[in-house]
NULUM-490626 format. One record per residue (C-alpha): y, x, z; residue in three letters. Coordinates in steps of 0.001 Angstrom, whole numbers. Example, Ala and Ser with C-alpha at 12.3 -4.5 7.8 and 13.67 -1.06 7.14 Angstrom:
BEGIN
{rec {-4500; 12300; 7800}; ALA} {rec {-1060; 13670; 7140}; SER} 
//
This chain:
BEGIN
{rec {43001; -80589; -58494}; MET} {rec {39796; -78800; -57539}; LYS} {rec {37978; -80000; -54427}; ASN} {rec {39847; -83284; -54685}; SER} {rec {39788; -85748; -51816}; TYR} {rec {37416; -87998; -53730}; SER} {rec {35058; -85095; -54547}; ASP} {rec {32841; -84531; -51514}; LEU} {rec {30736; -81755; -53042}; SER} {rec {31869; -79430; -50259}; TYR} {rec {29983; -81605; -47745}; LEU} {rec {26569; -80261; -46751}; HIS} {rec {23542; -82549; -46773}; LEU} {rec {23533; -82736; -42973}; ASP} {rec {27108; -84029; -42972}; GLY} {rec {28670; -80788; -41729}; SER} {rec {31587; -79145; -43475}; LEU} {rec {32402; -75660; -44663}; ASN} {rec {34817; -75038; -41775}; GLN} {rec {37707; -73629; -43774}; GLY} {rec {35704; -71267; -45985}; LYS} {rec {36865; -72902; -49226}; ILE} {rec {39733; -71133; -50990}; SER} {rec {42631; -73513; -51612}; VAL} {rec {46248; -72751; -52438}; GLY} {rec {49176; -74028; -50399}; THR} {rec {50391; -75959; -53441}; ASP} {rec {47121; -77911; -53475}; GLU} {rec {47404; -78606; -49749}; LEU} {rec {50959; -79807; -50224}; GLU} {rec {49943; -82061; -53103}; ALA} {rec {47181; -83584; -50969}; ALA} {rec {49621; -84187; -48124}; ALA} {rec {52061; -85942; -50439}; ASN} {rec {49578; -88085; -52364}; SER} {rec {49785; -91851; -52059}; ARG} {rec {47938; -93388; -49101}; VAL} {rec {48891; -97069; -48763}; LEU} {rec {47214; -99420; -51257}; GLN} {rec {48895; -102845; -51331}; VAL} {rec {49264; -103532; -55057}; ASP} {rec {47572; -106898; -54576}; ASP} {rec {50505; -108127; -52445}; ILE} {rec {52847; -109306; -55194}; GLN} {rec {55770; -110772; -53231}; SER} {rec {58168; -108885; -50942}; PRO} {rec {57354; -108933; -47219}; VAL} {rec {60739; -108562; -45541}; ILE} {rec {60778; -107651; -41855}; ILE} {rec {62799; -110126; -39818}; GLU} {rec {62110; -109064; -36233}; SER} {rec {60181; -106732; -33945}; MET} {rec {59630; -107322; -30238}; GLU} {rec {58064; -105229; -27495}; LEU} {rec {56194; -107374; -24980}; LEU} {rec {54272; -106619; -21789}; PHE} {rec {51379; -108433; -20130}; ASN} {rec {48752; -107318; -17623}; ASN} {rec {49295; -103593; -18088}; GLY} {rec {49478; -103662; -21896}; LEU} {rec {52465; -103229; -24228}; TYR} {rec {52394; -105171; -27499}; PHE} {rec {54653; -104649; -30502}; LEU} {rec {54947; -107832; -32561}; ARG} {rec {56484; -107773; -36038}; ALA} {rec {57435; -110883; -37999}; ARG} {rec {58501; -111264; -41610}; SER} {rec {60944; -113751; -43096}; LYS} {rec {58077; -115649; -44718}; ASP} {rec {56338; -116142; -41353}; GLY} {rec {53758; -113354; -41531}; SER} {rec {52985; -111571; -38286}; GLU} {rec {51482; -108281; -37168}; GLY} {rec {50661; -107113; -33646}; VAL} {rec {49888; -103608; -32383}; ALA} {rec {49154; -102329; -28902}; VAL} {rec {51298; -99426; -27735}; ALA} {rec {50266; -96865; -25152}; SER} {rec {51530; -96756; -21587}; GLU} {rec {54172; -94295; -22821}; ARG} {rec {56150; -97345; -23961}; ALA} {rec {57197; -97722; -20324}; GLU} {rec {59652; -94868; -20705}; TYR} {rec {59974; -94555; -24508}; LEU} {rec {61040; -98150; -25198}; HIS} {rec {64805; -97385; -25353}; PRO} {rec {64131; -94925; -28184}; LEU} {rec {61906; -97476; -29922}; LEU} {rec {64388; -100338; -29656}; LYS} {rec {67626; -98438; -30301}; GLN} {rec {66696; -95915; -32998}; LEU} {rec {63437; -96971; -34640}; ILE} {rec {63160; -100755; -34887}; ILE} {rec {66711; -101348; -36295}; PRO} {rec {65907; -99185; -39324}; TYR} {rec {62945; -101372; -40323}; PHE} {rec {64677; -104752; -40066}; ILE} {rec {65353; -106162; -43529}; GLY} {rec {62994; -103711; -45261}; LYS} {rec {59951; -104572; -47397}; ASP} {rec {56712; -103738; -45572}; VAL} {rec {55055; -102797; -48857}; ARG} {rec {57324; -99723; -48908}; ASP} {rec {55897; -98494; -45592}; LEU} {rec {55181; -94953; -46804}; GLU} {rec {58781; -94472; -47916}; LYS} {rec {60031; -96108; -44739}; LEU} {rec {58248; -93497; -42604}; LEU} {rec {60232; -90801; -44380}; ASP} {rec {63408; -92836; -44137}; GLY} {rec {63272; -93534; -40408}; VAL} {rec {62824; -89809; -39757}; TYR} {rec {66310; -89060; -41114}; VAL} {rec {67951; -92368; -40112}; HIS} {rec {70806; -91743; -37664}; GLU} {rec {69600; -88107; -37492}; SER} {rec {66356; -89115; -35777}; ASN} {rec {64888; -85799; -36929}; TYR} {rec {66917; -84149; -34178}; LYS} {rec {64568; -85881; -31725}; LEU} {rec {61448; -84925; -33636}; SER} {rec {58350; -84582; -31500}; GLY} {rec {55754; -86611; -29660}; LEU} {rec {58200; -89197; -28276}; ALA} {rec {59721; -90060; -31657}; LEU} {rec {56424; -90207; -33535}; TRP} {rec {54706; -92304; -30857}; CYS} {rec {57353; -94989; -31341}; CYS} {rec {57031; -94815; -35121}; ILE} {rec {53232; -95058; -34878}; SER} {rec {53454; -98353; -32982}; TRP} {rec {55775; -99786; -35601}; VAL} {rec {53481; -98589; -38386}; GLU} {rec {50411; -100127; -36712}; ALA} {rec {52079; -103526; -36336}; SER} {rec {53118; -103485; -39998}; LEU} {rec {49658; -102435; -41158}; LEU} {rec {48257; -105301; -39114}; ASP} {rec {50671; -107627; -40908}; MET} {rec {49690; -106297; -44352}; LEU} {rec {46026; -106602; -43440}; GLY} {rec {46424; -110199; -42357}; ARG} {rec {48253; -111025; -45604}; ILE} {rec {45656; -109345; -47824}; SER} {rec {42631; -110235; -45694}; GLY} {rec {41648; -106561; -45442}; LYS} {rec {41006; -104230; -42486}; PRO} {rec {43300; -101244; -42066}; VAL} {rec {40712; -98919; -43603}; GLY} {rec {40762; -100819; -46901}; ASP} {rec {44561; -100522; -47044}; LEU} {rec {44411; -96748; -46629}; LEU} {rec {41614; -95571; -48874}; GLY} {rec {38640; -97876; -48483}; GLY} {rec {36140; -98436; -45671}; VAL} {rec {33070; -96197; -46036}; ILE} {rec {31439; -96557; -42598}; ARG} {rec {31269; -99142; -39850}; SER} {rec {29494; -97254; -37046}; GLU} {rec {31104; -94341; -35219}; VAL} {rec {29081; -92080; -32872}; PRO} {rec {30970; -91190; -29702}; ILE} {rec {31059; -88435; -27138}; TYR} {rec {31877; -89004; -23474}; VAL} {rec {34362; -86788; -21691}; ALA} {rec {35597; -86093; -18216}; SER} {rec {39195; -85165; -17508}; GLY} {rec {38255; -83569; -14205}; ASN} {rec {39187; -80066; -13174}; ARG} {rec {38952; -80443; -9396}; GLY} {rec {35208; -81051; -9341}; THR} {rec {32552; -78461; -8672}; THR} {rec {30150; -77801; -11572}; PRO} {rec {27491; -79871; -9786}; GLU} {rec {29879; -82774; -9230}; GLU} {rec {30992; -82644; -12836}; GLU} {rec {27421; -82789; -14073}; ILE} {rec {26927; -85976; -12045}; GLU} {rec {30047; -87511; -13589}; VAL} {rec {28874; -86713; -17107}; LEU} {rec {25352; -87965; -16393}; GLN} {rec {26838; -91282; -15295}; GLY} {rec {28879; -91593; -18489}; LYS} {rec {25874; -90757; -20646}; VAL} {rec {23743; -93316; -18804}; ALA} {rec {26422; -95988; -19247}; GLU} {rec {27027; -95417; -22963}; THR} {rec {23914; -93787; -24396}; GLY} {rec {26109; -90999; -25782}; ALA} {rec {24439; -88038; -27459}; LYS} {rec {27431; -85767; -26916}; ALA} {rec {29627; -84746; -23970}; ILE} {rec {32829; -82833; -23308}; LYS} {rec {34082; -81090; -20177}; PHE} {rec {37185; -79143; -19163}; LYS} {rec {37382; -75379; -18780}; VAL} {rec {40287; -73410; -17356}; GLY} {rec {43171; -74751; -15340}; GLY} {rec {45274; -76464; -18087}; ARG} {rec {48152; -74333; -19409}; MET} {rec {47312; -72037; -16505}; SER} {rec {47748; -68498; -17878}; LYS} {rec {44056; -67619; -17481}; ASN} {rec {43630; -69111; -14000}; ALA} {rec {40570; -71295; -13445}; ASP} {rec {41010; -74622; -11677}; SER} {rec {38446; -73450; -9101}; ILE} {rec {37385; -69823; -9102}; GLN} {rec {34197; -69419; -11108}; GLY} {rec {34019; -73102; -12045}; ARG} {rec {34261; -72794; -15836}; SER} {rec {31594; -70148; -16323}; GLU} {rec {29149; -71920; -14004}; SER} {rec {29792; -75295; -15644}; LEU} {rec {29211; -73960; -19156}; ILE} {rec {25735; -72650; -18378}; TYR} {rec {24759; -75453; -15984}; LEU} {rec {25612; -78132; -18545}; THR} {rec {23162; -76807; -21097}; ARG} {rec {20495; -76254; -18431}; LYS} {rec {20746; -79815; -17131}; VAL} {rec {21265; -81729; -20389}; PHE} {rec {18879; -79698; -22537}; GLY} {rec {19014; -78551; -26121}; GLU} {rec {19348; -82016; -27665}; ASP} {rec {22748; -82769; -26098}; MET} {rec {25832; -81906; -28173}; THR} {rec {28370; -80074; -25994}; ILE} {rec {32144; -79767; -26428}; HIS} {rec {34528; -77850; -24137}; ALA} {rec {38300; -78292; -23796}; ASP} {rec {40606; -75519; -22617}; GLY} {rec {43919; -77455; -22745}; ASN} {rec {45810; -74255; -23475}; GLY} {rec {44489; -72330; -20478}; SER} {rec {44000; -68868; -21983}; TYR} {rec {45483; -65918; -23805}; ASP} {rec {43336; -64611; -26695}; PRO} {rec {41189; -62086; -24736}; PRO} {rec {40279; -64605; -22039}; LYS} {rec {39805; -67387; -24605}; ALA} {rec {37402; -65206; -26544}; ILE} {rec {35520; -64344; -23351}; GLU} {rec {34836; -68016; -22635}; TYR} {rec {34218; -68692; -26304}; GLY} {rec {31371; -66177; -26264}; LYS} {rec {29820; -68084; -23355}; MET} {rec {30099; -71310; -25354}; LEU} {rec {28419; -69599; -28272}; GLU} {rec {25528; -68685; -25983}; GLU} {rec {24891; -72359; -25210}; ILE} {rec {25434; -73382; -28843}; ASN} {rec {28504; -75525; -28136}; ALA} {rec {29613; -77886; -30895}; PHE} {rec {33302; -77014; -30653}; PHE} {rec {35816; -75299; -28369}; TYR} {rec {39051; -77249; -28045}; GLU} {rec {42581; -75846; -27643}; GLU} {rec {41775; -72572; -25823}; PRO} {rec {45366; -71287; -26191}; CYS} {rec {48665; -73097; -25556}; PRO} {rec {49399; -75548; -28354}; PHE} {rec {52516; -73689; -29528}; GLU} {rec {50664; -70371; -29845}; HIS} {rec {49421; -70772; -33405}; LEU} {rec {48846; -67090; -34105}; GLU} {rec {46925; -66689; -30834}; ASP} {rec {44708; -69612; -31788}; THR} {rec {43985; -68042; -35168}; ARG} {rec {43108; -64750; -33453}; GLU} {rec {40570; -66560; -31278}; VAL} {rec {39162; -68477; -34255}; ALA} {rec {38695; -65235; -36188}; ASP} {rec {36785; -63663; -33282}; ALA} {rec {34338; -66506; -32622}; LEU} {rec {31488; -68279; -34349}; ALA} {rec {31879; -71483; -32321}; VAL} {rec {34268; -73831; -34211}; PRO} {rec {37748; -74166; -32729}; LEU} {rec {39291; -77635; -32454}; ALA} {rec {43080; -77802; -32352}; PHE} {rec {46129; -79961; -33045}; GLY} {rec {46393; -82749; -30478}; GLU} {rec {49998; -81885; -29594}; GLN} {rec {51102; -81181; -33166}; GLU} {rec {53766; -83345; -34810}; THR} {rec {54716; -81237; -37846}; SER} {rec {53034; -81680; -41210}; MET} {rec {54105; -78173; -42172}; ARG} {rec {52488; -76652; -39082}; ARG} {rec {49322; -78652; -39741}; PHE} {rec {49345; -77141; -43206}; ARG} {rec {49669; -73662; -41653}; TRP} {rec {46756; -74315; -39259}; ILE} {rec {44561; -75511; -42116}; ILE} {rec {45679; -72869; -44622}; ASP} {rec {45118; -70039; -42130}; ASN} {rec {41747; -71285; -40820}; ASP} {rec {43213; -71373; -37309}; ALA} {rec {40974; -74348; -36528}; ALA} {rec {37649; -75473; -37903}; GLN} {rec {38147; -78979; -36511}; VAL} {rec {41627; -80515; -36793}; VAL} {rec {42679; -82899; -34009}; GLN} {rec {45829; -84904; -34728}; PRO} {rec {46588; -87778; -32380}; ASP} {rec {47132; -91038; -34251}; LEU} {rec {50079; -91915; -32031}; GLN} {rec {51554; -88493; -31187}; TYR} {rec {51659; -87593; -34889}; ASN} {rec {53134; -90823; -36176}; GLY} {rec {50278; -93101; -37164}; GLY} {rec {47614; -93649; -39794}; PHE} {rec {49467; -92578; -42923}; ILE} {rec {50674; -89210; -41645}; ARG} {rec {47264; -88445; -40191}; ASN} {rec {45526; -89443; -43409}; THR} {rec {47684; -86803; -45066}; ARG} {rec {46476; -84244; -42508}; VAL} {rec {42880; -85287; -43183}; ALA} {rec {43356; -84874; -46921}; ARG} {rec {44601; -81324; -46478}; MET} {rec {41689; -80554; -44170}; ALA} {rec {39214; -82059; -46648}; ALA} {rec {40235; -79598; -49332}; LEU} {rec {39202; -76761; -47006}; LYS} {rec {35987; -78434; -45875}; GLY} {rec {37399; -78968; -42375}; ILE} {rec {36443; -81938; -40205}; ALA} {rec {39002; -84180; -38492}; VAL} {rec {38263; -85403; -34972}; THR} {rec {41438; -87115; -33724}; PRO} {rec {42684; -86761; -30202}; HIS} {rec {42787; -90163; -28533}; ILE} {rec {45541; -91591; -26394}; SER} {rec {44182; -93722; -23576}; SER} {rec {44301; -97519; -23512}; GLY} {rec {44032; -98969; -27019}; TYR} {rec {43874; -95597; -28799}; GLY} {rec {40122; -95800; -29318}; TYR} {rec {40625; -98770; -31684}; VAL} {rec {42976; -96761; -33874}; TYR} {rec {40436; -93946; -34043}; VAL} {rec {37634; -96354; -34988}; LEU} {rec {39722; -97618; -37903}; HIS} {rec {40641; -94070; -38903}; PHE} {rec {36993; -92998; -38798}; ALA} {rec {36033; -95989; -40949}; SER} {rec {37756; -94602; -44072}; TYR} {rec {38168; -90817; -43645}; ILE} {rec {35397; -88983; -45549}; PRO} {rec {35675; -85755; -43536}; ASN} {rec {35674; -87391; -40102}; ILE} {rec {33983; -85368; -37361}; GLY} {rec {30465; -86126; -36224}; LYS} {rec {31505; -87608; -32845}; PHE} {rec {34695; -89343; -31669}; GLN} {rec {35837; -89503; -28057}; GLU} {rec {35079; -92555; -25942}; ASN} {rec {38324; -92899; -24013}; LYS} {rec {39196; -95339; -21272}; THR} {rec {40460; -98697; -22481}; GLY} {rec {37387; -100444; -23883}; VAL} {rec {36998; -102621; -20799}; LYS} {rec {40721; -103418; -20702}; GLU} {rec {41231; -104269; -24380}; THR} {rec {37765; -105040; -25764}; GLY} {rec {38294; -108753; -25106}; SER} {rec {41031; -108829; -27759}; LEU} {rec {38235; -108735; -30350}; PHE} {rec {35435; -111117; -31297}; THR} {rec {32764; -109998; -30703}; PRO} {rec {34086; -107966; -27782}; GLN} {rec {34267; -104198; -28306}; MET} {rec {31527; -102198; -26618}; GLU} {rec {29661; -98909; -26688}; VAL} {rec {25943; -99263; -27384}; LYS} {rec {23403; -96469; -27870}; ASP} {rec {26210; -93939; -28200}; GLY} {rec {27889; -95813; -31049}; VAL} {rec {30953; -98032; -31486}; MET} {rec {31567; -100333; -34417}; LYS} {rec {34906; -100338; -36199}; ALA} {rec {36617; -103741; -36285}; PRO} {rec {36119; -105495; -39609}; THR} {rec {38654; -108319; -39397}; GLY} {rec {42000; -108285; -41250}; PRO} {rec {44515; -105650; -40150}; GLY} {rec {43609; -104179; -36791}; LEU} {rec {40853; -106782; -36509}; GLY} {rec {41923; -108455; -33279}; MET} {rec {41083; -112085; -32545}; ASP} {rec {44410; -113774; -33320}; HIS} {rec {43728; -116693; -30995}; THR} {rec {43082; -114368; -28059}; GLU} {rec {46081; -112168; -28873}; VAL} {rec {48372; -115167; -29087}; ASN} {rec {47042; -116428; -25747}; ARG} {rec {47912; -113088; -24142}; VAL} {rec {51328; -112924; -25798}; LEU} {rec {52281; -116425; -24615}; ARG} {rec {52103; -115049; -21085}; LYS} {rec {53923; -111803; -21938}; ALA} {rec {57565; -111035; -21334}; PHE} {rec {60049; -109086; -23481}; LEU} {rec {60712; -105481; -22538}; VAL} 
//
């Protein structure tokens, strides 16, 4: 296969990518998406799943998996478990009981069709599956003594530069600048992101004139050395999206995220074709075939799957492999809470990872689960290096002893 995933000749010397300009056939993209991801040949004996439990303590949901031979794996679910747990417990977990964890890739395909689960396909289903996958990867990592990245392709980096973002839309441009300045001062980040538009608002701004003023004020205040991202959250139709995209080009923005509603794939491609600023897209996507369409049609120059919304590490590695063939970077969307840890692991082994990853809330709440404690320093976070997800097992067990079953 030309431009294979292991051949990084399409990478420029400065680490940037070709942003979809490489010609690749759909058959090559499909082959990349279906290539083997999980590498556990060194685990010789079956690892049969005996139980899975969802537990809650101090605002955090934990999914604990145990095998018949006494192995254990623990993942942290998002706050969505509060209302998705019936789906998890009734339709997802029962399928995995009695199965061999080493067959995890096949199991992800199997659970999709089990009891017609595909009829529920979407963010809710794949979130639940992602938590199960993470707990089982943690188990496999503990057994093999390897971090998640070494199970899924091999760790190639330990430090991950971050950008800081604000989810605000009700602030004035001046207020928003102050918020971003505070985040930069706290983290040392070299990149920022702000919101434009009103969020799925059919061209309406959150405050009249806010987006245009914020775009220009941000560059004026932060200077030329700051990397700037902007997020539309589906606010615009193509003409309005292009109008704001031209403004972002004027300030040399790094990328322009989701200008059109997430279901409007053709509209997004129209905007991408009209602009020089790279479009980032895909946070709501849960279909491998639609990801293939986005990549094949150059509808995005940065692909943004969410590691939970789109079903976990293995499925998103497949997305990254398709993107790599086209010279497209992958900058995952991050769910709040523990999601930043999943992204750090993902970034540790994906060759075509984007230059900056988002620093989401959750570090202060979950950083103590690791030794040394997770932190942001000089705009960089370090990926955990311990087995599996890298959590301190003593600390996790202490927290779980005080947790109750959901």
